[in-house]
Biotite code that builds the C-alpha atoms (Angstrom):
import biotite.structure as struc

atoms = struc.array([
    struc.Atom([19.383, 9.177, 44.875], chain_id="A", res_id=1, res_name="UNK", atom_name="CA", element="C"),
    struc.Atom([18.699, 6.043, 46.033], chain_id="A", res_id=2, res_name="UNK", atom_name="CA", element="C"),
    struc.Atom([18.557, 2.844, 44.717], chain_id="A", res_id=3, res_name="UNK", atom_name="CA", element="C"),
    struc.Atom([17.309, -0.977, 45.996], chain_id="A", res_id=4, res_name="UNK", atom_name="CA", element="C"),
    struc.Atom([20.175, -3.185, 46.573], chain_id="A", res_id=5, res_name="UNK", atom_name="CA", element="C"),
    struc.Atom([18.101, -6.358, 46.590], chain_id="A", res_id=6, res_name="UNK", atom_name="CA", element="C"),
    struc.Atom([19.104, -8.602, 44.314], chain_id="A", res_id=7, res_name="UNK", atom_name="CA", element="C"),
    struc.Atom([15.502, -10.632, 44.167], chain_id="A", res_id=8, res_name="UNK", atom_name="CA", element="C"),
    struc.Atom([13.462, -7.195, 43.749], chain_id="A", res_id=9, res_name="UNK", atom_name="CA", element="C"),
    struc.Atom([10.549, -7.970, 41.480], chain_id="A", res_id=10, res_name="UNK", atom_name="CA", element="C"),
    struc.Atom([11.691, -4.144, 39.572], chain_id="A", res_id=11, res_name="UNK", atom_name="CA", element="C"),
    struc.Atom([15.119, -5.976, 38.807], chain_id="A", res_id=12, res_name="UNK", atom_name="CA", element="C"),
    struc.Atom([13.905, -9.452, 37.410], chain_id="A", res_id=13, res_name="UNK", atom_name="CA", element="C"),
    struc.Atom([11.236, -7.381, 35.078], chain_id="A", res_id=14, res_name="UNK", atom_name="CA", element="C"),
    struc.Atom([12.960, -4.138, 34.081], chain_id="A", res_id=15, res_name="UNK", atom_name="CA", element="C"),
    struc.Atom([16.923, -5.879, 33.809], chain_id="A", res_id=16, res_name="UNK", atom_name="CA", element="C"),
    struc.Atom([17.911, -2.717, 36.422], chain_id="A", res_id=17, res_name="UNK", atom_name="CA", element="C"),
    struc.Atom([18.127, -1.564, 39.773], chain_id="A", res_id=18, res_name="UNK", atom_name="CA", element="C"),
    struc.Atom([14.867, 0.659, 40.792], chain_id="A", res_id=19, res_name="UNK", atom_name="CA", element="C"),
    struc.Atom([15.772, 4.203, 41.586], chain_id="A", res_id=20, res_name="UNK", atom_name="CA", element="C"),
    struc.Atom([13.952, 6.694, 43.811], chain_id="A", res_id=21, res_name="UNK", atom_name="CA", element="C"),
    struc.Atom([14.066, 10.182, 45.002], chain_id="A", res_id=22, res_name="UNK", atom_name="CA", element="C"),
    struc.Atom([16.039, 10.369, 48.078], chain_id="A", res_id=23, res_name="UNK", atom_name="CA", element="C"),
    struc.Atom([13.383, 11.421, 50.573], chain_id="A", res_id=24, res_name="UNK", atom_name="CA", element="C"),
    struc.Atom([11.737, 7.688, 49.840], chain_id="A", res_id=25, res_name="UNK", atom_name="CA", element="C"),
    struc.Atom([12.834, 5.090, 52.370], chain_id="A", res_id=26, res_name="UNK", atom_name="CA", element="C"),
    struc.Atom([11.351, 2.080, 51.431], chain_id="A", res_id=27, res_name="UNK", atom_name="CA", element="C"),
    struc.Atom([11.749, 0.050, 47.802], chain_id="A", res_id=28, res_name="UNK", atom_name="CA", element="C"),
    struc.Atom([7.830, 0.480, 46.354], chain_id="A", res_id=29, res_name="UNK", atom_name="CA", element="C"),
    struc.Atom([8.203, -3.297, 45.130], chain_id="A", res_id=30, res_name="UNK", atom_name="CA", element="C"),
    struc.Atom([10.085, -5.449, 47.461], chain_id="A", res_id=31, res_name="UNK", atom_name="CA", element="C"),
    struc.Atom([9.873, -3.065, 50.714], chain_id="A", res_id=32, res_name="UNK", atom_name="CA", element="C"),
    struc.Atom([13.542, -3.382, 51.241], chain_id="A", res_id=33, res_name="UNK", atom_name="CA", element="C"),
    struc.Atom([15.461, -0.412, 53.307], chain_id="A", res_id=34, res_name="UNK", atom_name="CA", element="C"),
    struc.Atom([16.671, 1.822, 49.931], chain_id="A", res_id=35, res_name="UNK", atom_name="CA", element="C"),
    struc.Atom([20.575, 2.387, 50.033], chain_id="A", res_id=36, res_name="UNK", atom_name="CA", element="C"),
    struc.Atom([22.020, 6.123, 49.501], chain_id="A", res_id=37, res_name="UNK", atom_name="CA", element="C"),
    struc.Atom([23.574, 6.923, 45.983], chain_id="A", res_id=38, res_name="UNK", atom_name="CA", element="C"),
    struc.Atom([23.846, 6.133, 42.527], chain_id="A", res_id=39, res_name="UNK", atom_name="CA", element="C"),
    struc.Atom([22.367, 2.733, 41.252], chain_id="A", res_id=40, res_name="UNK", atom_name="CA", element="C"),
    struc.Atom([25.595, 0.377, 39.673], chain_id="A", res_id=41, res_name="UNK", atom_name="CA", element="C"),
    struc.Atom([25.257, -0.254, 36.462], chain_id="A", res_id=42, res_name="UNK", atom_name="CA", element="C"),
    struc.Atom([23.747, -3.934, 35.633], chain_id="A", res_id=43, res_name="UNK", atom_name="CA", element="C"),
    struc.Atom([26.412, -5.948, 33.096], chain_id="A", res_id=44, res_name="UNK", atom_name="CA", element="C"),
    struc.Atom([24.153, -8.134, 31.147], chain_id="A", res_id=45, res_name="UNK", atom_name="CA", element="C"),
    struc.Atom([26.105, -10.420, 28.850], chain_id="A", res_id=46, res_name="UNK", atom_name="CA", element="C"),
    struc.Atom([25.864, -10.372, 25.086], chain_id="A", res_id=47, res_name="UNK", atom_name="CA", element="C"),
    struc.Atom([26.191, -13.532, 23.730], chain_id="A", res_id=48, res_name="UNK", atom_name="CA", element="C"),
    struc.Atom([26.779, -13.594, 19.594], chain_id="A", res_id=49, res_name="UNK", atom_name="CA", element="C"),
    struc.Atom([24.946, -16.852, 17.819], chain_id="A", res_id=50, res_name="UNK", atom_name="CA", element="C"),
    struc.Atom([26.119, -18.340, 14.563], chain_id="A", res_id=51, res_name="UNK", atom_name="CA", element="C"),
    struc.Atom([23.750, -17.992, 11.904], chain_id="A", res_id=52, res_name="UNK", atom_name="CA", element="C"),
    struc.Atom([22.633, -19.129, 8.783], chain_id="A", res_id=53, res_name="UNK", atom_name="CA", element="C"),
    struc.Atom([20.574, -17.758, 6.294], chain_id="A", res_id=54, res_name="UNK", atom_name="CA", element="C"),
    struc.Atom([17.367, -20.575, 5.858], chain_id="A", res_id=55, res_name="UNK", atom_name="CA", element="C"),
    struc.Atom([15.838, -18.798, 2.863], chain_id="A", res_id=56, res_name="UNK", atom_name="CA", element="C"),
    struc.Atom([14.705, -15.591, 1.240], chain_id="A", res_id=57, res_name="UNK", atom_name="CA", element="C"),
    struc.Atom([11.051, -14.662, 0.717], chain_id="A", res_id=58, res_name="UNK", atom_name="CA", element="C"),
    struc.Atom([10.004, -11.305, -1.715], chain_id="A", res_id=59, res_name="UNK", atom_name="CA", element="C"),
    struc.Atom([7.528, -10.826, 1.528], chain_id="A", res_id=60, res_name="UNK", atom_name="CA", element="C"),
    struc.Atom([7.186, -10.532, 5.556], chain_id="A", res_id=61, res_name="UNK", atom_name="CA", element="C"),
    struc.Atom([4.279, -12.413, 5.219], chain_id="A", res_id=62, res_name="UNK", atom_name="CA", element="C"),
    struc.Atom([6.008, -15.528, 3.611], chain_id="A", res_id=63, res_name="UNK", atom_name="CA", element="C"),
    struc.Atom([8.584, -15.178, 6.000], chain_id="A", res_id=64, res_name="UNK", atom_name="CA", element="C"),
    struc.Atom([6.945, -15.185, 9.628], chain_id="A", res_id=65, res_name="UNK", atom_name="CA", element="C"),
    struc.Atom([4.881, -18.304, 7.737], chain_id="A", res_id=66, res_name="UNK", atom_name="CA", element="C"),
    struc.Atom([7.899, -20.164, 7.387], chain_id="A", res_id=67, res_name="UNK", atom_name="CA", element="C"),
    struc.Atom([9.424, -18.440, 11.474], chain_id="A", res_id=68, res_name="UNK", atom_name="CA", element="C"),
    struc.Atom([6.182, -20.018, 12.804], chain_id="A", res_id=69, res_name="UNK", atom_name="CA", element="C"),
    struc.Atom([6.750, -23.244, 11.158], chain_id="A", res_id=70, res_name="UNK", atom_name="CA", element="C"),
    struc.Atom([10.430, -23.616, 12.451], chain_id="A", res_id=71, res_name="UNK", atom_name="CA", element="C"),
    struc.Atom([9.180, -22.260, 15.892], chain_id="A", res_id=72, res_name="UNK", atom_name="CA", element="C"),
    struc.Atom([6.692, -25.123, 16.261], chain_id="A", res_id=73, res_name="UNK", atom_name="CA", element="C"),
    struc.Atom([9.410, -27.740, 15.724], chain_id="A", res_id=74, res_name="UNK", atom_name="CA", element="C"),
    struc.Atom([11.554, -26.454, 18.372], chain_id="A", res_id=75, res_name="UNK", atom_name="CA", element="C"),
    struc.Atom([14.096, -24.665, 15.940], chain_id="A", res_id=76, res_name="UNK", atom_name="CA", element="C"),
    struc.Atom([14.780, -20.391, 16.913], chain_id="A", res_id=77, res_name="UNK", atom_name="CA", element="C"),
    struc.Atom([14.469, -18.555, 13.886], chain_id="A", res_id=78, res_name="UNK", atom_name="CA", element="C"),
    struc.Atom([14.554, -14.529, 13.292], chain_id="A", res_id=79, res_name="UNK", atom_name="CA", element="C"),
    struc.Atom([12.982, -12.688, 10.559], chain_id="A", res_id=80, res_name="UNK", atom_name="CA", element="C"),
    struc.Atom([15.944, -9.867, 9.436], chain_id="A", res_id=81, res_name="UNK", atom_name="CA", element="C"),
    struc.Atom([15.670, -7.171, 6.475], chain_id="A", res_id=82, res_name="UNK", atom_name="CA", element="C"),
    struc.Atom([11.525, -6.931, 6.939], chain_id="A", res_id=83, res_name="UNK", atom_name="CA", element="C"),
    struc.Atom([10.782, -3.718, 7.422], chain_id="A", res_id=84, res_name="UNK", atom_name="CA", element="C"),
    struc.Atom([13.264, -2.331, 4.842], chain_id="A", res_id=85, res_name="UNK", atom_name="CA", element="C"),
    struc.Atom([11.226, -4.406, 2.735], chain_id="A", res_id=86, res_name="UNK", atom_name="CA", element="C"),
    struc.Atom([7.989, -2.827, 4.695], chain_id="A", res_id=87, res_name="UNK", atom_name="CA", element="C"),
    struc.Atom([8.919, 0.539, 3.687], chain_id="A", res_id=88, res_name="UNK", atom_name="CA", element="C"),
    struc.Atom([9.236, 0.106, 0.348], chain_id="A", res_id=89, res_name="UNK", atom_name="CA", element="C"),
    struc.Atom([8.267, -3.467, -1.881], chain_id="A", res_id=90, res_name="UNK", atom_name="CA", element="C"),
    struc.Atom([10.654, -2.411, -4.597], chain_id="A", res_id=91, res_name="UNK", atom_name="CA", element="C"),
    struc.Atom([13.857, -2.739, -2.273], chain_id="A", res_id=92, res_name="UNK", atom_name="CA", element="C"),
    struc.Atom([13.078, -6.439, -1.613], chain_id="A", res_id=93, res_name="UNK", atom_name="CA", element="C"),
    struc.Atom([14.432, -7.256, -5.514], chain_id="A", res_id=94, res_name="UNK", atom_name="CA", element="C"),
    struc.Atom([17.707, -5.173, -4.629], chain_id="A", res_id=95, res_name="UNK", atom_name="CA", element="C"),
    struc.Atom([18.196, -6.136, -1.123], chain_id="A", res_id=96, res_name="UNK", atom_name="CA", element="C"),
    struc.Atom([17.426, -9.868, -2.041], chain_id="A", res_id=97, res_name="UNK", atom_name="CA", element="C"),
    struc.Atom([14.473, -10.527, 0.134], chain_id="A", res_id=98, res_name="UNK", atom_name="CA", element="C"),
    struc.Atom([13.721, -11.007, 3.250], chain_id="A", res_id=99, res_name="UNK", atom_name="CA", element="C"),
    struc.Atom([15.720, -13.272, 5.193], chain_id="A", res_id=100, res_name="UNK", atom_name="CA", element="C"),
    struc.Atom([14.928, -16.151, 7.786], chain_id="A", res_id=101, res_name="UNK", atom_name="CA", element="C"),
    struc.Atom([17.867, -17.137, 9.818], chain_id="A", res_id=102, res_name="UNK", atom_name="CA", element="C"),
    struc.Atom([18.474, -19.438, 12.453], chain_id="A", res_id=103, res_name="UNK", atom_name="CA", element="C"),
    struc.Atom([21.566, -20.861, 14.456], chain_id="A", res_id=104, res_name="UNK", atom_name="CA", element="C"),
    struc.Atom([24.170, -22.783, 13.066], chain_id="A", res_id=105, res_name="UNK", atom_name="CA", element="C"),
    struc.Atom([23.439, -25.752, 14.364], chain_id="A", res_id=106, res_name="UNK", atom_name="CA", element="C"),
    struc.Atom([19.945, -26.283, 13.631], chain_id="A", res_id=107, res_name="UNK", atom_name="CA", element="C"),
    struc.Atom([20.296, -25.036, 9.607], chain_id="A", res_id=108, res_name="UNK", atom_name="CA", element="C"),
    struc.Atom([20.146, -28.445, 8.556], chain_id="A", res_id=109, res_name="UNK", atom_name="CA", element="C"),
    struc.Atom([16.762, -29.483, 9.962], chain_id="A", res_id=110, res_name="UNK", atom_name="CA", element="C"),
    struc.Atom([15.483, -26.059, 8.973], chain_id="A", res_id=111, res_name="UNK", atom_name="CA", element="C"),
    struc.Atom([16.461, -26.768, 5.344], chain_id="A", res_id=112, res_name="UNK", atom_name="CA", element="C"),
    struc.Atom([14.360, -29.728, 5.594], chain_id="A", res_id=113, res_name="UNK", atom_name="CA", element="C"),
    struc.Atom([11.648, -28.767, 7.244], chain_id="A", res_id=114, res_name="UNK", atom_name="CA", element="C"),
    struc.Atom([11.145, -25.814, 4.669], chain_id="A", res_id=115, res_name="UNK", atom_name="CA", element="C"),
    struc.Atom([11.302, -27.961, 2.171], chain_id="A", res_id=116, res_name="UNK", atom_name="CA", element="C"),
    struc.Atom([9.230, -30.796, 3.438], chain_id="A", res_id=117, res_name="UNK", atom_name="CA", element="C"),
    struc.Atom([5.763, -31.182, 1.614], chain_id="A", res_id=118, res_name="UNK", atom_name="CA", element="C"),
    struc.Atom([2.996, -30.464, 3.577], chain_id="A", res_id=119, res_name="UNK", atom_name="CA", element="C"),
    struc.Atom([0.355, -31.655, 1.542], chain_id="A", res_id=120, res_name="UNK", atom_name="CA", element="C"),
    struc.Atom([-0.660, -34.914, 4.701], chain_id="A", res_id=121, res_name="UNK", atom_name="CA", element="C"),
    struc.Atom([-1.009, -32.533, 7.064], chain_id="A", res_id=122, res_name="UNK", atom_name="CA", element="C"),
    struc.Atom([-3.091, -30.247, 4.945], chain_id="A", res_id=123, res_name="UNK", atom_name="CA", element="C"),
    struc.Atom([-5.342, -33.137, 3.879], chain_id="A", res_id=124, res_name="UNK", atom_name="CA", element="C"),
    struc.Atom([-5.934, -33.886, 7.862], chain_id="A", res_id=125, res_name="UNK", atom_name="CA", element="C"),
    struc.Atom([-7.117, -30.769, 8.516], chain_id="A", res_id=126, res_name="UNK", atom_name="CA", element="C"),
    struc.Atom([-11.029, -31.047, 8.248], chain_id="A", res_id=127, res_name="UNK", atom_name="CA", element="C"),
    struc.Atom([-13.560, -28.854, 6.602], chain_id="A", res_id=128, res_name="UNK", atom_name="CA", element="C"),
    struc.Atom([-14.887, -26.137, 8.464], chain_id="A", res_id=129, res_name="UNK", atom_name="CA", element="C"),
    struc.Atom([-18.273, -27.671, 10.415], chain_id="A", res_id=130, res_name="UNK", atom_name="CA", element="C"),
    struc.Atom([-19.672, -24.088, 10.620], chain_id="A", res_id=131, res_name="UNK", atom_name="CA", element="C"),
    struc.Atom([-22.570, -23.411, 8.473], chain_id="A", res_id=132, res_name="UNK", atom_name="CA", element="C"),
    struc.Atom([-22.244, -21.053, 5.123], chain_id="A", res_id=133, res_name="UNK", atom_name="CA", element="C"),
    struc.Atom([-23.256, -17.399, 5.965], chain_id="A", res_id=134, res_name="UNK", atom_name="CA", element="C"),
    struc.Atom([-26.867, -16.395, 4.706], chain_id="A", res_id=135, res_name="UNK", atom_name="CA", element="C"),
    struc.Atom([-26.172, -14.358, 2.084], chain_id="A", res_id=136, res_name="UNK", atom_name="CA", element="C"),
    struc.Atom([-23.976, -17.390, 0.435], chain_id="A", res_id=137, res_name="UNK", atom_name="CA", element="C"),
    struc.Atom([-27.516, -19.546, -0.108], chain_id="A", res_id=138, res_name="UNK", atom_name="CA", element="C"),
    struc.Atom([-29.362, -19.371, -3.044], chain_id="A", res_id=139, res_name="UNK", atom_name="CA", element="C"),
    struc.Atom([-33.049, -17.978, -1.883], chain_id="A", res_id=140, res_name="UNK", atom_name="CA", element="C"),
    struc.Atom([-34.616, -20.279, -5.013], chain_id="A", res_id=141, res_name="UNK", atom_name="CA", element="C"),
    struc.Atom([-32.448, -23.608, -5.006], chain_id="A", res_id=142, res_name="UNK", atom_name="CA", element="C"),
    struc.Atom([-30.326, -23.447, -1.640], chain_id="A", res_id=143, res_name="UNK", atom_name="CA", element="C"),
    struc.Atom([-27.045, -23.981, -3.235], chain_id="A", res_id=144, res_name="UNK", atom_name="CA", element="C"),
    struc.Atom([-23.768, -22.195, -1.708], chain_id="A", res_id=145, res_name="UNK", atom_name="CA", element="C"),
    struc.Atom([-21.010, -19.972, -3.564], chain_id="A", res_id=146, res_name="UNK", atom_name="CA", element="C"),
    struc.Atom([-22.979, -17.426, -4.977], chain_id="A", res_id=147, res_name="UNK", atom_name="CA", element="C"),
    struc.Atom([-21.032, -15.400, -7.237], chain_id="A", res_id=148, res_name="UNK", atom_name="CA", element="C"),
    struc.Atom([-20.882, -11.738, -8.066], chain_id="A", res_id=149, res_name="UNK", atom_name="CA", element="C"),
    struc.Atom([-22.559, -10.254, -10.726], chain_id="A", res_id=150, res_name="UNK", atom_name="CA", element="C"),
    struc.Atom([-20.409, -9.792, -14.220], chain_id="A", res_id=151, res_name="UNK", atom_name="CA", element="C"),
    struc.Atom([-22.476, -6.240, -14.249], chain_id="A", res_id=152, res_name="UNK", atom_name="CA", element="C"),
    struc.Atom([-21.805, -5.172, -10.910], chain_id="A", res_id=153, res_name="UNK", atom_name="CA", element="C"),
    struc.Atom([-17.772, -5.537, -11.713], chain_id="A", res_id=154, res_name="UNK", atom_name="CA", element="C"),
    struc.Atom([-18.123, -3.998, -15.640], chain_id="A", res_id=155, res_name="UNK", atom_name="CA", element="C"),
    struc.Atom([-19.957, -1.087, -14.191], chain_id="A", res_id=156, res_name="UNK", atom_name="CA", element="C"),
    struc.Atom([-17.348, -0.721, -11.225], chain_id="A", res_id=157, res_name="UNK", atom_name="CA", element="C"),
    struc.Atom([-14.745, -0.399, -14.008], chain_id="A", res_id=158, res_name="UNK", atom_name="CA", element="C"),
    struc.Atom([-16.376, 1.820, -15.640], chain_id="A", res_id=159, res_name="UNK", atom_name="CA", element="C"),
    struc.Atom([-16.986, 3.911, -12.897], chain_id="A", res_id=160, res_name="UNK", atom_name="CA", element="C"),
    struc.Atom([-13.469, 4.718, -11.974], chain_id="A", res_id=161, res_name="UNK", atom_name="CA", element="C"),
    struc.Atom([-12.408, 5.200, -15.584], chain_id="A", res_id=162, res_name="UNK", atom_name="CA", element="C"),
    struc.Atom([-14.814, 7.966, -15.721], chain_id="A", res_id=163, res_name="UNK", atom_name="CA", element="C"),
    struc.Atom([-14.053, 9.353, -12.136], chain_id="A", res_id=164, res_name="UNK", atom_name="CA", element="C"),
    struc.Atom([-17.684, 8.927, -11.111], chain_id="A", res_id=165, res_name="UNK", atom_name="CA", element="C"),
    struc.Atom([-17.677, 6.436, -8.083], chain_id="A", res_id=166, res_name="UNK", atom_name="CA", element="C"),
    struc.Atom([-21.275, 4.585, -7.619], chain_id="A", res_id=167, res_name="UNK", atom_name="CA", element="C"),
    struc.Atom([-21.192, 4.680, -4.249], chain_id="A", res_id=168, res_name="UNK", atom_name="CA", element="C"),
    struc.Atom([-24.652, 3.708, -3.777], chain_id="A", res_id=169, res_name="UNK", atom_name="CA", element="C"),
    struc.Atom([-24.769, 0.956, -6.253], chain_id="A", res_id=170, res_name="UNK", atom_name="CA", element="C"),
    struc.Atom([-25.864, -2.694, -4.170], chain_id="A", res_id=171, res_name="UNK", atom_name="CA", element="C"),
    struc.Atom([-23.874, -5.709, -5.029], chain_id="A", res_id=172, res_name="UNK", atom_name="CA", element="C"),
    struc.Atom([-26.005, -8.486, -6.849], chain_id="A", res_id=173, res_name="UNK", atom_name="CA", element="C"),
    struc.Atom([-25.040, -12.008, -7.195], chain_id="A", res_id=174, res_name="UNK", atom_name="CA", element="C"),
    struc.Atom([-26.144, -14.547, -8.854], chain_id="A", res_id=175, res_name="UNK", atom_name="CA", element="C"),
    struc.Atom([-26.031, -18.835, -7.869], chain_id="A", res_id=176, res_name="UNK", atom_name="CA", element="C"),
    struc.Atom([-23.757, -20.679, -10.079], chain_id="A", res_id=177, res_name="UNK", atom_name="CA", element="C"),
    struc.Atom([-26.619, -23.660, -10.091], chain_id="A", res_id=178, res_name="UNK", atom_name="CA", element="C"),
    struc.Atom([-29.826, -22.290, -11.351], chain_id="A", res_id=179, res_name="UNK", atom_name="CA", element="C"),
    struc.Atom([-28.631, -18.744, -12.816], chain_id="A", res_id=180, res_name="UNK", atom_name="CA", element="C"),
    struc.Atom([-30.340, -17.114, -9.884], chain_id="A", res_id=181, res_name="UNK", atom_name="CA", element="C"),
    struc.Atom([-30.281, -13.696, -9.170], chain_id="A", res_id=182, res_name="UNK", atom_name="CA", element="C"),
    struc.Atom([-30.478, -11.526, -6.287], chain_id="A", res_id=183, res_name="UNK", atom_name="CA", element="C"),
    struc.Atom([-28.911, -8.531, -3.747], chain_id="A", res_id=184, res_name="UNK", atom_name="CA", element="C"),
    struc.Atom([-26.989, -8.844, -1.074], chain_id="A", res_id=185, res_name="UNK", atom_name="CA", element="C"),
    struc.Atom([-28.934, -7.730, 2.085], chain_id="A", res_id=186, res_name="UNK", atom_name="CA", element="C"),
    struc.Atom([-27.913, -5.250, 4.521], chain_id="A", res_id=187, res_name="UNK", atom_name="CA", element="C"),
    struc.Atom([-28.028, -6.676, 7.941], chain_id="A", res_id=188, res_name="UNK", atom_name="CA", element="C"),
    struc.Atom([-29.197, -10.247, 6.690], chain_id="A", res_id=189, res_name="UNK", atom_name="CA", element="C"),
    struc.Atom([-32.403, -9.239, 6.037], chain_id="A", res_id=190, res_name="UNK", atom_name="CA", element="C"),
    struc.Atom([-33.736, -11.652, 3.393], chain_id="A", res_id=191, res_name="UNK", atom_name="CA", element="C"),
    struc.Atom([-32.182, -11.290, -0.180], chain_id="A", res_id=192, res_name="UNK", atom_name="CA", element="C"),
    struc.Atom([-34.926, -9.331, -2.211], chain_id="A", res_id=193, res_name="UNK", atom_name="CA", element="C"),
    struc.Atom([-34.766, -11.900, -6.003], chain_id="A", res_id=194, res_name="UNK", atom_name="CA", element="C"),
    struc.Atom([-34.013, -9.755, -8.855], chain_id="A", res_id=195, res_name="UNK", atom_name="CA", element="C"),
    struc.Atom([-35.484, -12.719, -11.641], chain_id="A", res_id=196, res_name="UNK", atom_name="CA", element="C"),
])
């Protein structure tokens, strides 16, 4: 067995260990250095323990990752723990105290202040979407935005589940909150068909 002894080999930088080759190979495929005969020496990696403090617990991992992203945008390193255990069974969340968010101890105070801070001002500065509404969200009668699902659609769907007879081909009806006009949502962006 041969290995690349070059300390600046790209393979070593990428994988953290030296590239190993069969005896018939003469040159390193990454850096072109002549290979050394024998077993590659073990790389000693330094383990650095960091004192960490839990700055928050969350019932779901999604909330913990939102908080982690907020801290990382402020330059505070954070790690989420127990997310996979809670992901296997959500009932474990209560048993183990939820999904935990840890930061290095020297950043604990800043992290707690950032998580407890009110983001209302930052959210108020976010502009409304400049995209126009989808064609099936506009009422064909009055042009109002915000079509609501028809109450009958939800009632029939609930009854179909109760009697185990699903209405798979039921076309969804929507109602305009302004004028009360009802129509069917179109498939593929065609113009909606009015009901009444």
